[in-house]
C-alpha positions in Angstrom: 17.5 -11.0 58.8 19.4 -8.1 60.4 18.5 -4.5 59.5 21.4 -2.4 60.6 23.1 0.6 59.0 26.3 0.4 61.1 29.5 -0.4 59.2 30.2 -3.3 61.6 27.7 -5.6 63.2 28.5 -6.4 66.9 26.8 -8.9 69.3 24.6 -6.0 70.5 23.0 -5.9 67.0 22.0 -9.6 67.1 18.6 -10.8 68.4 20.2 -13.7 70.3 21.3 -13.1 73.8 23.7 -15.3 75.8 22.1 -17.8 78.1 24.6 -17.1 80.9 23.8 -14.0 82.9 26.5 -11.3 82.8 27.1 -11.7 86.5 28.1 -15.4 86.1 31.9 -15.9 86.4 33.7 -16.7 83.1 35.1 -20.2 82.9 38.9 -20.1 83.1 40.8 -21.7 80.2 43.4 -24.2 81.1 47.0 -23.2 80.9 48.0 -26.3 79.0 46.8 -27.5 75.7 43.6 -29.6 76.1 41.3 -31.1 73.5 37.6 -30.2 73.5 36.7 -33.7 74.7 39.2 -33.5 77.6 37.8 -30.1 78.5 34.3 -31.5 78.5 35.4 -34.4 80.7 37.0 -32.0 83.1 33.9 -29.8 83.3 31.6 -32.9 83.9 34.0 -34.2 86.6 34.1 -30.7 88.3 30.3 -30.4 88.2 29.9 -33.9 89.6 32.5 -33.2 92.3 30.8 -30.0 93.2 27.4 -31.7 93.6 28.9 -34.8 95.4 27.9 -37.0 92.5 24.3 -35.7 92.0 23.8 -36.1 88.3 20.6 -34.0 88.2 22.3 -31.1 90.0 25.4 -31.4 87.8 23.3 -31.4 84.7 21.6 -28.2 85.8 25.0 -26.5 86.5 26.2 -27.6 83.0 23.0 -26.4 81.3 22.0 -29.8 79.9 19.3 -32.3 80.6 20.0 -35.2 83.1 19.6 -37.6 80.2 22.2 -35.8 78.1 24.7 -35.8 80.9 24.1 -39.5 81.6 24.6 -40.2 77.8 27.8 -38.2 77.8 29.0 -40.0 81.0 28.3 -43.4 79.4 30.2 -42.4 76.2 33.1 -41.1 78.4 33.3 -44.5 80.2 33.3 -46.3 76.9 36.1 -44.1 75.6 33.9 -42.8 72.7 33.7 -39.2 71.7 30.2 -37.8 72.3 
């Protein structure tokens, strides 16, 4: 429950804070149209490329567990949406 007298509630009024520090660079949106699953695939590929294929490090960069990343990678290989 939010107790606020302001006419508009902004993010500053909410008790939840973003998990990404303000100093972290914002992710650039692609210029072309891309589905969410394509964007996820591109981010996973970029993280794996950046870590030279180290799944544990890539998972840490993406903010997910190693098991979650491995599951998503398996679904991507199968062509399923995860």
